[in-house]
C-alpha positions in Angstrom: -47.5 54.9 -133.1 -44.8 52.3 -132.1 -42.4 52.6 -129.3 -39.2 53.7 -131.1 -36.5 55.4 -129.5 -36.4 59.4 -130.1 -33.2 61.2 -130.6 -34.6 65.0 -130.0 -36.1 66.6 -126.9 -38.0 63.7 -125.3 -34.5 61.7 -124.8 -33.2 65.0 -122.6 -36.2 64.6 -120.1 -35.6 60.4 -120.2 -31.9 61.2 -119.1 -32.8 63.6 -116.7 -35.2 61.1 -115.0 -32.9 58.4 -115.3 -29.9 60.4 -113.7 -32.6 61.7 -110.8 -33.5 57.8 -109.9 -29.9 57.2 -108.9 -29.2 60.3 -107.0 -32.2 61.4 -105.6 -34.3 59.8 -102.6 -37.0 57.7 -103.3 -39.8 60.2 -102.0 -38.5 62.7 -104.2 -38.0 61.0 -107.2 -41.9 59.9 -107.0 -42.8 63.6 -106.4 -41.1 64.7 -109.6 -42.5 61.9 -111.7 -46.2 63.0 -110.5 -45.0 66.7 -111.8 -43.9 65.4 -115.2 -47.0 63.0 -115.6 -49.1 66.0 -114.9 -47.3 68.5 -116.9 -45.7 67.1 -120.0 -47.9 66.2 -123.3 -48.4 62.5 -124.3 -46.0 62.7 -126.8 -43.0 63.0 -124.6 -44.4 61.0 -121.8 -44.7 58.1 -124.5 -41.0 57.7 -124.4 -40.2 57.6 -120.6 -43.3 55.0 -120.5 -41.0 51.9 -121.2 -38.5 53.0 -118.8 -40.7 53.8 -115.9 -42.6 50.7 -116.1 -39.3 48.9 -116.2 -37.9 50.6 -113.3 -41.1 49.8 -111.2 -41.4 46.1 -112.0 -38.1 45.3 -113.4 -37.2 44.1 -116.6 -38.4 40.8 -118.2 -35.0 39.0 -118.2 -34.8 39.7 -114.7 -31.6 42.0 -115.0 -33.3 44.9 -113.3 -35.0 44.6 -109.9 -37.3 47.4 -110.2 -38.9 48.4 -106.6 -38.9 44.9 -105.4 -42.6 45.0 -105.0 -42.8 41.4 -104.0 -40.6 41.9 -100.8 -42.0 45.4 -100.0 -43.6 45.1 -96.6 -46.4 47.6 -94.9 -43.6 48.4 -92.3 -41.3 49.9 -95.1 -40.9 53.5 -95.4 -41.5 53.4 -99.1 -44.7 51.5 -99.0 -47.3 53.9 -98.8 -45.6 55.8 -101.5 -45.4 53.3 -103.9 -49.2 52.1 -103.3 -50.4 55.8 -103.5 -48.2 56.0 -107.1 -49.3 52.7 -108.4 -53.0 52.8 -107.2 -55.8 52.1 -109.9 -56.5 56.1 -109.4 -53.0 57.0 -108.7 -50.4 58.8 -111.0 -49.3 55.8 -112.9 -52.4 54.8 -114.1 -53.1 58.4 -115.0 -50.1 58.1 -117.3 -51.6 54.9 -118.7 -54.9 56.6 -119.8 -53.3 59.4 -120.9 -51.1 57.4 -123.5 -53.8 55.1 -124.1 -56.0 58.2 -125.5 -53.4 58.8 -128.4 -53.2 54.9 -129.1 -49.7 54.3 -128.7 -48.1 50.9 -129.0 -45.2 49.2 -127.0 -43.4 45.8 -127.9 -43.1 42.9 -125.9 -40.8 40.2 -127.6 -42.6 37.0 -128.0 -39.7 35.2 -126.3 -40.9 36.4 -123.0 -44.4 34.7 -123.5 -45.3 31.5 -121.8 -43.7 28.6 -123.5 -46.4 27.0 -125.5 -47.5 30.3 -126.9 -43.9 31.4 -127.7 -43.1 28.0 -129.5 -46.3 28.2 -131.5 -45.9 31.7 -132.8 -42.2 31.0 -133.5 -43.3 27.9 -135.7 -45.8 30.0 -137.6 -48.8 28.9 -136.0 -51.2 31.6 -134.6 -52.5 30.8 -131.1 -56.1 31.1 -130.7 -55.7 33.7 -128.1 -57.7 37.1 -127.7 -54.9 38.7 -126.1 -52.8 38.3 -129.6 -55.6 39.6 -131.7 -54.1 42.3 -134.0 -51.1 42.5 -132.0 -48.3 40.5 -133.9 -45.6 42.9 -135.1 -43.3 41.0 -137.9 -39.8 42.3 -138.0 -37.9 42.1 -141.1 -35.4 39.7 -139.2 -37.8 36.8 -139.5 -40.3 35.2 -137.0 -37.6 34.4 -134.2 -37.7 38.0 -133.3 -41.5 38.4 -133.4 -43.0 40.9 -130.9 -46.3 42.0 -129.6 -47.6 45.6 -130.1 -49.6 46.3 -126.9 -51.5 49.2 -125.8 -50.3 51.4 -122.8 -52.9 49.7 -120.3 -52.1 46.1 -121.9 -48.3 46.8 -121.5 -48.5 48.0 -118.0 -50.5 44.8 -116.8 -48.3 42.5 -118.7 -45.1 43.8 -117.0 -46.9 43.7 -113.9 -48.2 40.2 -114.2 -44.5 38.8 -115.6 -42.9 40.5 -112.4 -44.4 37.4 -110.6 -42.8 34.8 -112.5 -39.7 36.3 -113.9 -36.6 34.9 -112.1 -34.6 37.7 -110.5 -31.3 37.9 -108.5 -32.7 39.1 -105.2 -30.3 40.4 -102.3 -29.3 38.0 -99.8 -32.2 37.8 -96.7 -35.1 38.1 -99.0 -36.4 34.9 -99.7 -40.3 34.9 -98.5 -43.0 36.9 -99.4 -45.8 37.3 -97.0 -49.4 38.0 -98.2 -49.1 41.6 -97.0 -46.7 42.4 -99.6 -47.2 45.5 -101.9 -47.3 43.1 -104.8 -50.2 40.8 -103.4 -51.8 44.0 -102.2 -51.7 45.7 -105.6 -53.1 42.4 -107.3 -56.3 42.5 -104.9 -56.8 46.1 -105.4 -56.6 45.7 -109.3 -59.2 42.9 -109.0 -61.5 44.7 -107.0 -61.6 47.7 -109.1 -61.6 46.7 -112.5 -63.7 43.3 -111.6 -65.9 45.0 -109.1 -68.7 42.8 -107.2 -70.7 46.1 -106.7 -71.2 48.8 -109.1 -69.5 49.2 -112.3 -66.0 50.0 -113.3 -65.2 53.6 -112.7 -64.5 55.4 -116.1 -61.1 56.3 -117.5 -60.3 60.2 -117.0 -59.5 60.6 -120.7 -61.4 60.0 -123.8 -60.3 57.5 -126.2 -60.2 58.7 -130.0 -60.6 55.1 -131.4 -60.8 51.7 -129.7 -59.5 49.4 -132.2 -59.1 46.3 -130.1 -61.3 45.0 -127.4 -60.3 41.4 -126.4 -62.8 39.1 -126.5 -65.4 41.4 -128.3 -63.6 41.4 -131.6 -64.8 38.3 -134.0 -62.7 37.0 -136.5 -64.2 37.3 -140.2 -66.2 33.9 -140.9 -64.0 33.9 -144.3 -60.9 34.4 -143.0 -59.2 30.9 -143.0 -57.4 29.9 -139.7 -53.8 28.6 -139.5 -54.5 25.8 -137.5 -52.2 23.6 -135.7 -50.2 21.1 -137.7 -49.9 23.7 -140.6 -46.5 25.3 -140.1 -46.7 28.0 -142.6 -45.5 31.5 -141.9 -47.5 33.1 -145.1 -50.8 31.6 -143.6 -49.9 33.2 -140.2 -49.3 36.5 -141.9 -52.5 36.3 -144.0 -54.3 35.5 -141.3 -53.2 38.7 -139.4 -53.3 41.1 -142.6 -56.8 39.9 -143.2 -58.3 40.9 -139.8 -60.5 44.1 -140.0 -60.0 47.0 -138.1 -63.2 47.2 -136.4 -64.7 49.3 -133.7 -65.9 47.7 -130.7 -69.6 48.2 -129.8 -69.7 51.5 -127.5 -71.3 49.3 -124.6 -68.3 47.2 -124.7 -66.0 50.1 -123.6 -67.3 49.8 -120.2 -65.4 46.7 -119.4 -62.5 46.4 -122.2 -59.9 47.2 -119.2 -61.6 44.2 -117.2 -61.2 41.6 -120.3 -57.6 42.9 -120.6 -56.4 42.8 -117.0 -58.3 39.3 -116.8 -56.7 37.9 -120.0 -53.3 39.2 -119.1 -53.5 37.7 -115.7 -54.7 34.4 -116.9 -52.4 34.0 -119.8 -49.2 35.1 -117.8 -50.1 33.1 -114.5 -51.9 30.2 -115.7 -50.1 29.3 -119.2 -47.3 27.0 -118.1 -48.2 23.6 -119.3 -47.7 20.9 -121.9 -47.2 22.3 -125.4 -49.3 19.3 -126.6 -52.0 19.9 -124.6 -52.1 23.7 -125.6 -52.0 22.9 -129.3 -55.2 20.5 -128.4 -56.8 23.0 -126.3 -56.4 26.1 -128.4 -57.0 24.7 -131.8 -60.9 25.5 -132.7 -60.6 22.5 -135.5 -59.2 20.0 -133.0 -61.9 21.2 -130.3 -64.7 21.0 -132.7 -63.5 17.6 -133.9 -63.1 16.3 -130.5 -66.8 17.1 -129.8 -68.3 15.9 -133.1 -66.4 12.8 -132.9 -67.1 11.7 -129.2 -70.7 12.6 -129.1 -71.3 10.9 -132.4 -73.0 14.0 -133.9 -72.3 13.8 -137.3 -69.5 11.5 -139.0 -69.7 13.6 -142.3 -68.4 16.8 -140.3 -65.5 15.2 -138.9 -63.8 14.2 -142.1 -62.9 17.4 -144.0 -61.2 18.8 -141.0 -58.0 18.5 -139.5 -57.7 15.2 -137.3 -57.5 15.6 -133.6 -54.1 15.7 -132.0 -52.7 12.9 -130.0 -50.9 15.0 -127.5 -51.2 14.1 -123.9 -50.2 15.8 -120.7 -47.3 13.2 -120.3 -45.6 13.9 -123.7 -44.0 17.3 -122.9 -43.9 19.5 -119.9 -42.2 23.1 -120.0 -39.5 23.1 -117.1 -41.6 25.4 -115.0 -42.3 24.9 -111.2 -44.7 27.4 -109.7 -43.3 29.1 -106.6 -45.6 29.2 -103.3 -45.9 32.8 -104.1 -47.3 32.1 -107.6 -49.7 29.7 -106.2 -51.1 32.2 -103.7 -51.6 35.0 -106.1 -53.4 32.6 -108.1 -55.5 31.5 -105.2 -56.7 35.1 -104.8 -57.4 35.4 -108.6 -59.8 32.4 -108.1 -61.3 33.3 -105.3 -62.1 36.9 -106.5 -63.5 35.6 -109.6 -65.8 33.5 -107.9 -66.7 36.4 -105.7 -67.3 38.5 -108.9 -69.2 35.7 -110.7 -71.5 35.1 -107.7 -72.4 39.1 -107.5 -74.5 38.4 -110.5 -78.2 39.6 -109.8 -80.5 37.1 -109.5 -82.8 38.5 -111.8 -80.1 38.6 -114.5 -79.4 34.9 -114.0 -83.0 33.9 -114.9 -83.1 36.2 -117.8 -79.7 35.5 -119.6 -81.1 35.9 -123.2 -82.5 39.5 -122.6 -80.8 42.0 -124.7 -80.8 44.8 -121.8 -78.1 42.8 -119.9 -75.2 45.1 -119.3 -71.5 43.8 -120.5 -70.2 43.7 -117.0 -73.1 41.4 -116.1 -72.3 39.2 -118.9 -68.9 39.0 -118.2 -69.8 37.9 -114.4 -72.1 35.1 -116.0 -69.2 33.4 -118.1 -65.8 34.8 -116.3 -65.0 31.2 -114.7 -65.9 28.7 -117.5 -64.7 30.8 -120.3 -61.6 32.5 -119.1 -60.1 30.3 -116.5 -61.5 26.8 -116.4 -59.3 25.1 -119.2 -55.9 26.5 -118.1 -56.5 26.5 -114.3 -57.2 22.5 -114.9 -54.1 22.0 -116.4 -52.2 24.4 -114.3 -53.5 22.5 -111.3 -52.5 19.1 -112.6 -48.9 20.2 -113.2 -49.0 21.3 -109.5 -50.3 17.9 -108.5 -47.3 16.1 -110.5 -44.6 18.5 -109.6 -45.3 19.7 -106.0 -43.1 18.5 -103.1 -44.6 16.1 -101.0 -44.9 18.3 -98.1 -47.7 20.4 -96.0 -47.0 23.4 -98.7 -49.2 21.6 -100.8 -52.1 23.4 -99.0 -51.7 26.6 -100.7 -52.6 25.0 -104.0 -56.0 26.8 -105.2 -58.0 23.7 -105.8 -60.2 23.6 -102.7 -61.0 27.3 -103.2 -62.2 26.7 -106.9 -64.4 23.8 -106.1 -66.4 25.6 -103.6 -68.0 28.6 -105.3 -70.9 28.9 -102.9 -68.5 30.0 -100.4 -68.3 33.6 -102.1 -72.0 34.4 -102.6 -71.3 37.1 -100.0 -73.8 35.4 -97.3 -72.6 35.7 -94.0 -72.5 31.9 -92.8 -71.2 30.2 -89.5 -68.6 27.3 -90.5 -70.4 24.8 -88.2 -74.0 25.4 -89.8 -72.6 25.7 -93.0 -71.1 22.3 -92.7 -74.7 20.9 -92.0 -76.3 23.0 -94.4 -74.7 21.2 -97.4 -74.3 22.3 -101.0 -77.4 24.1 -102.6 -79.0 22.0 -105.6 -78.5 25.2 -107.9 -74.6 24.3 -107.9 -75.1 21.1 -109.8 -74.5 22.8 -112.9 -71.3 24.1 -111.7 -70.2 20.6 -110.7 -71.2 19.2 -114.1 -69.3 21.9 -115.9 -66.2 21.0 -113.6 -66.6 17.4 -113.1 -63.0 16.4 -113.8 -62.1 19.3 -111.0 -63.7 17.3 -108.4 -63.1 13.7 -109.5 -59.6 13.5 -111.4 -58.0 16.0 -109.0 -59.4 14.2 -106.1 -57.8 11.0 -107.2 -54.4 13.0 -107.9 -54.7 14.0 -104.1 -55.2 10.7 -103.1 -52.0 9.4 -104.8 -50.1 11.9 -103.1 -51.7 11.2 -99.4 -50.5 7.8 -99.6 -47.0 8.9 -100.3 -47.1 11.6 -97.4 -46.0 11.6 -94.0 -49.3 11.8 -92.1 -47.9 11.8 -88.8 -46.9 15.1 -89.3 -49.8 17.4 -88.2 -49.7 19.9 -91.0 -50.1 17.0 -93.6 -52.9 15.5 -91.4 -54.5 19.2 -91.4 -54.6 19.2 -95.0 -56.1 15.8 -95.2 -58.6 16.8 -92.9 -59.5 19.9 -94.8 -59.9 18.1 -98.1 -61.8 15.5 -96.5 -64.3 17.9 -95.1 -65.0 19.9 -98.1 -66.0 16.6 -100.1 -68.0 15.6 -96.9 -70.4 18.4 -97.4 -73.7 17.1 -97.7 -75.2 16.6 -101.3 -71.9 17.3 -102.8 -70.8 13.6 -103.2 -74.4 12.8 -104.7 -74.0 15.7 -107.1 -70.4 14.6 -108.1 -72.0 10.8 -108.4 -74.9 12.3 -110.7 -72.3 13.9 -112.7 -70.5 10.9 -113.2 -73.8 9.1 -114.5 -74.4 11.6 -116.9 -70.9 11.2 -118.4 -71.3 7.2 -118.4 -74.7 7.6 -120.3 -74.1 5.6 -123.8 -73.1 7.7 -126.7 -75.8 6.0 -128.7 -78.4 7.9 -126.9 -77.1 11.2 -128.7 -77.5 10.2 -132.2 -80.9 11.6 -132.6 -79.6 15.1 -131.4 -79.3 17.9 -133.5 -75.7 19.3 -134.2 -74.5 21.5 -131.8 -71.5 23.3 -130.7 -70.2 26.1 -128.3 -69.5 29.2 -130.0 -66.2 30.6 -129.0 -64.0 33.6 -130.4 -62.4 30.7 -132.3 -65.7 30.1 -133.9 -66.8 33.6 -134.8 -68.5 34.3 -131.5 -67.3 35.9 -128.4 -67.0 35.5 -124.9 -69.8 37.6 -123.9 -72.3 36.6 -126.7 -75.6 36.3 -125.2 -77.0 35.0 -128.4 -75.4 31.5 -128.4 -77.5 28.3 -128.2 -78.4 27.6 -124.7 -77.0 24.1 -124.1 -79.7 22.4 -121.4 -78.7 18.8 -122.1 -76.6 17.7 -119.0 -74.9 14.6 -120.6 -73.8 16.6 -123.7 -72.8 19.6 -120.9 -70.2 16.9 -119.0 -69.4 14.9 -121.9 -68.2 18.3 -124.0 -66.4 19.3 -120.3 -64.4 16.0 -119.9 -63.6 15.4 -123.8 -62.8 19.1 -124.2 -60.0 18.9 -121.4 -58.9 15.3 -121.5 -59.2 14.5 -125.3 -61.0 12.0 -127.4 -58.7 8.9 -126.1 -59.4 9.6 -122.4 -59.8 6.8 -119.8 -62.1 8.1 -117.3 -61.6 6.7 -114.0 -64.8 7.1 -111.9 -64.4 8.7 -108.3 -67.0 6.2 -107.0 -65.9 3.2 -108.9 -64.2 -0.1 -107.7 -60.9 0.8 -108.7 -60.5 4.1 -106.5 -62.8 2.3 -103.8 -59.5 0.2 -103.4 -57.2 3.1 -103.2 -59.8 4.8 -100.5 -59.8 1.8 -98.5 -55.7 1.5 -98.6 -55.7 5.2 -97.4 -58.0 4.7 -94.8 -55.6 1.9 -93.3 -52.6 4.1 -93.7 -54.7 6.9 -91.8 -55.4 4.6 -89.0 -52.0 3.3 -88.9 -50.7 7.1 -88.5 -53.4 7.6 -86.1 -52.3 5.2 -84.0 -48.5 6.1 -84.3 -49.5 9.7 -83.6 -51.5 8.9 -80.7 -48.8 6.9 -79.0 -46.2 9.4 -79.9 -48.3 12.0 -78.3 -48.9 10.1 -75.1 -45.2 9.1 -74.9 -44.2 13.0 -75.4 -45.8 13.8 -72.1 -44.0 11.1 -70.4 -40.6 11.8 -71.9 -41.3 15.9 -71.5 -41.8 15.2 -67.5 -38.7 12.9 -67.0 -36.5 15.1 -69.3 -37.3 18.3 -67.0 -35.7 16.7 -64.2 -33.4 14.0 -65.2 -31.4 16.2 -68.1 -29.8 17.9 -65.1 -27.7 15.0 -64.7 -27.5 14.0 -68.2 -29.9 11.1 -68.0 -32.7 12.4 -70.1 -33.7 10.6 -73.0 -31.3 11.5 -75.8 -34.0 10.2 -78.4 -35.3 13.1 -80.5 -37.9 10.7 -82.1 -40.4 11.2 -79.4 -40.6 15.0 -79.3 -44.1 16.2 -80.3 -44.8 19.5 -81.9 -48.2 20.1 -80.5 -51.2 20.5 -82.5 -52.8 22.9 -85.4 -55.7 25.1 -85.1 -58.8 23.9 -87.1 -61.5 25.8 -88.9 -63.3 26.6 -85.4 -60.1 27.9 -83.8 -59.6 25.0 -81.5 -56.1 23.5 -81.1 -56.3 20.0 -82.2 -53.7 16.9 -82.4 -52.6 15.1 -85.1 -54.3 11.9 -83.9 -57.7 13.9 -83.6 -57.4 15.3 -87.2 -56.9 11.6 -88.5 -59.9 10.4 -86.7 -62.0 13.2 -88.3 -60.7 12.3 -91.7 -61.6 9.1 -91.4 -65.0 9.9 -90.4 -65.3 12.2 -93.5 -64.0 9.7 -95.9 -66.7 7.2 -94.5 -69.4 9.8 -95.3 -68.1 10.4 -98.8 -68.1 6.8 -99.8 -70.7 5.5 -97.8 -68.7 3.1 -95.7 -70.9 2.2 -92.5 -69.4 1.3 -89.2 -69.5 -2.3 -89.7 -67.3 -2.3 -92.9 -65.1 0.3 -91.0 -64.6 -2.1 -88.0 -64.0 -5.0 -90.2 -61.1 -3.4 -92.0 -59.6 -2.1 -89.1 -59.9 -6.0 -87.5 -58.3 -7.1 -90.7 -55.5 -4.6 -90.4 -55.0 -5.2 -86.9 -55.0 -9.1 -87.3 -51.8 -8.5 -89.7 -49.8 -6.8 -87.1 -48.4 -8.2 -83.8 -47.3 -6.2 -80.7 -43.6 -6.8 -82.0 -44.0 -5.2 -85.1 -43.1 -1.6 -84.0 -39.6 -3.2 -82.9 -38.9 -4.4 -86.1 -36.9 -3.2 -88.8 -38.8 -1.8 -91.9 -39.1 -4.2 -94.8 -35.6 -4.1 -96.4 -33.3 -6.0 -99.0 -29.6 -6.6 -98.5 -27.5 -4.5 -100.7 -23.8 -4.2 -101.6 -23.6 -1.3 -99.0 -25.8 -2.4 -96.6 -29.9 -2.2 -96.3 -32.3 -1.0 -98.9 -35.7 -0.1 -98.3 -38.3 -1.5 -100.3 -41.5 0.5 -101.5 -43.6 -1.2 -98.3 -40.5 -0.2 -96.1 -40.6 3.1 -97.4 -44.7 3.2 -96.5 -43.8 2.0 -93.3 -41.1 4.6 -92.5 -43.6 7.4 -93.7 -46.4 6.5 -91.6 -44.5 5.6 -88.5 -45.4 1.8 -88.5 -41.8 0.9 -88.5 -38.4 2.5 -88.0 -35.0 2.3 -87.4 -33.6 2.8 -84.1 -31.5 6.1 -84.8 -28.3 5.8 -83.1 -24.6 6.9 -83.6 -22.8 4.1 -85.8 -19.6 5.3 -86.4 -16.4 5.5 -84.4 -17.7 6.1 -80.8 -14.8 8.4 -79.8 -15.6 10.8 -82.7 -19.3 11.2 -82.0 -20.5 14.8 -81.3 -19.9 16.0 -77.7 -23.0 15.9 -75.6 -24.4 18.2 -73.3 -23.4 16.0 -70.5 -19.7 16.0 -71.6 -16.9 18.4 -70.8 -15.7 19.4 -74.1 -12.0 20.3 -73.0 -11.5 16.7 -71.2 -13.2 14.9 -74.2 -10.5 16.5 -76.6 -7.9 15.7 -73.9 -8.6 12.2 -73.4 -9.1 11.8 -77.3 -5.4 12.7 -77.8 -4.3 10.5 -75.2 -6.2 7.6 -76.3 -5.0 8.2 -80.0 -1.4 8.4 -78.7 -1.7 5.1 -76.8 -3.7 3.2 -79.8 -1.4 4.4 -82.4 1.7 3.3 -80.4 0.2 0.0 -79.0 -2.3 -0.8 -81.9 -0.6 -3.9 -82.8 -0.1 -5.4 -79.3 -3.8 -4.8 -78.7 -4.6 -6.7 -82.1 -2.4 -9.6 -80.9 -4.0 -9.8 -77.5 -7.7 -9.6 -78.5 -6.7 -12.4 -81.0 -5.8 -14.9 -78.4 -8.4 -17.5 -77.7 -7.7 -18.0 -74.1 -8.8 -16.1 -71.0 -6.4 -13.1 -71.5 -7.8 -12.5 -75.1 -11.3 -12.6 -73.7 -10.5 -10.0 -71.1 -8.7 -7.9 -73.9 -11.6 -7.9 -76.0 -13.9 -7.0 -73.1 -11.9 -3.8 -72.2 -10.4 -2.7 -75.6 -13.1 -3.9 -78.1 -16.1 -1.3 -78.5 -19.4 -2.4 -77.4 -20.8 -2.7 -80.8 -18.1 -5.3 -81.8 -19.5 -7.7 -78.8 -23.0 -7.5 -80.2 -24.4 -10.5 -81.8 -24.2 -9.1 -85.1 -27.6 -7.8 -85.1 -27.6 -4.1 -86.7 -30.6 -1.7 -86.0 -30.3 0.5 -88.9 -28.1 0.4 -92.2 -24.3 0.8 -92.4 -21.6 0.3 -94.6 -19.3 -2.7 -94.5 -16.1 -0.3 -94.4 -17.7 1.3 -91.1 -18.2 -2.2 -89.8 -14.8 -3.1 -90.0 -13.4 0.1 -88.8 -15.1 -0.2 -85.7 -14.6 -3.8 -85.0 -10.9 -2.7 -84.2 -9.7 -2.8 -80.6 -8.8 0.4 -79.2 -8.6 2.1 -75.7 -11.2 4.7 -75.2 -11.1 7.0 -72.2 -13.8 9.3 -73.3 -16.5 8.0 -70.6 -13.9 9.9 -68.1 -15.3 13.2 -69.5 -18.6 12.4 -68.4 -20.2 14.8 -65.8 -21.8 11.7 -64.3 -18.6 9.8 -64.2 -16.6 12.6 -62.6 -19.4 13.3 -60.1 -19.2 9.4 -59.0 -15.4 9.8 -58.9 -15.5 12.7 -56.5 -18.3 11.0 -54.3 -15.8 8.0 -54.4 -12.6 10.1 -53.1 -14.9 11.9 -50.7 -16.1 8.7 -49.2 -12.4 7.2 -49.0 -11.5 10.5 -47.3 -14.2 9.6 -44.5 -12.1 6.6 -43.8 -8.8 8.2 -44.1 -7.7 6.9 -47.5 -5.2 9.2 -49.4 -5.8 10.0 -53.0 -3.2 7.4 -54.1 -4.8 4.8 -51.8 -8.3 5.7 -53.1 -6.8 5.7 -57.0 -5.6 2.2 -56.4 -8.9 1.1 -54.7 -11.1 2.5 -57.7 -8.6 0.8 -60.2 -8.8 -2.5 -58.3 -12.6 -2.3 -58.1 -13.1 -1.5 -61.9 -10.9 -4.6 -62.8 -12.5 -6.8 -60.6 -16.0 -5.5 -61.9 -14.6 -6.3 -65.4 -13.5 -9.8 -64.5 -16.8 -10.7 -63.2 -18.6 -9.4 -65.9 -16.0 -10.8 -68.7 -18.0 -13.5 -71.1 -15.6 -16.3 -70.1 -17.4 -16.8 -66.7 -21.0 -16.8 -68.4 
């Protein structure tokens, strides 16, 4: 059955539900939907299902908002109603199972799939994706209007997963979704229900007539030709689909088909946004096989008749997609649960992987991380490393969580004792099979850190946490051992027999327990690296000479940032103490660069300041790369000898441009890490600078108008007076020109030549009379004059005379 619109009785039910959704309260609508789901037969529910799912999750094009699950908080009145309705055992899932029993299908246009999959299908190339097996529907209008025919469960999960990444025009004021939103809680609930760490997946309340497709358990017929990448033929694609047999899955597989369906949908929709070239290289079985055979020197004869490997790299093409922080948080939740799910495998079944009595759920636990997630997550993380902003929000990227599966074993651990305990040796196999996750992504992290403001406490905390992870005892040794296995000469493998991993693309399945067990560490590491990076990858060792120089540079930057943060921390105490009293008189420091935002809470719950995080990070980096105290002291001494005490007062490294100074790369590094800085001060017209807290706003505006009138009327006379070379000219320049014009030409920060010329014009400024400090001083002088029986006029003349005499004595002509 296909989801085609009906013209008879079911349309009447759909019309009534649509009308009720716009006129009745939300609670009443949900109650009526529950009654409809219970009372109506599948034949009528079948046609309201697409509308209902779209009403809940929103449309794929973002026009229909749905129930706004991403912004629905627990404090909302509708929260409990929504969670009860969408619960895995709730009415909505009951509707899904009811329709699933009748084998209805619902269409999803291919244009709403992730970019690489969409382009491949539209070009007539079938992606090697289990989610697409037997699901492509060919309309008469051609490949550009292809669609997927999904069963009710797949359709529901597809719409649910798509709502996370579909751009929508949300109302103003709704911008951030917290971790307790309805969507985030539902993702966690579905993962725990369909991928349980204890027990099995609860059975469906309805019996299926026939299960035609179980995602990863359906094997291709070996004789069916595959339309590989590079063969853009529509007929091949159609022939491949039409020749796929309609098989009935193994009855034991029905236990986990929903688990696999949910996992495939989540992975394809959330992690499948990266280079099209890389997608082709990763997904084509021919290319995958050729890469292994070529690089491992297994057999040159087997490589010749096959399609040559693709030459695309990650830098060739990138889909215009940048994940949001909410998207990455959901991916992090997925990664953490899959680790917990995998670690819940019973020990006796880990040691007896080839036994036939192992249940499908236990087999899924064994292979779920490596077979389902590793490839796509690696490329997704690389995309994040290259496109994420250089700020502390990068901490949400699900990298550190993936490379620490031992944290999700379910054992209760103390953070302090766990840090000293180290990484168990049994996890060396995982590290070897995920070597690039540790080495190449760590190098990408270093490249980000050297361009990050480490004086910022959140950035310092991020560096501290990553360094702490890699400093765990045994981890650096395990990583280094994996690199040594990869660097073993390839001629050592000539004598080995031909081996390859069976995947669904090679006639196997994700859960096949009868695959050849690859125990060779060299083969394992090389196949992992070449499978992800391609045959022409240039591997850079994490513990090699080239990266070591980068680490030493980072240590210097961290130490410089530590000194700056320590100085700011010390000065902030003094500034805060001074400002608390002097600010009443307008005499507090206006420089906001010395403000300090305190500290952050570390893993033990203690509040730690920036320089303390950086000190610990230095210690951890020395542990990771085995730098002793002597080497570190020599490095710091070299750094200190290259700097003098006056460096903090110098300008950053700049070059003179047409409109002022331009920072060089060295200057940017100096500014980012607080080594040097421009003294931030107002360099525009002093009469137009913002009104200060120690000034009277009314008087500032009044004196500005008076000064403007005088300057406009007598501006020419002022210019003539200040241009004279005699004593009167000197006196005029002292009273009428701005202090900036009297400076020795030294500029403390870049400014345009136009600004400089405008500020050098002589003018009268009465703004100082609007200062509360000046007003208080004048009041005291008048009171002092009254004590000696001087009237207001006499006091005014004395004040003007005294001011003129002071200006006369301070005039440069006397110096």
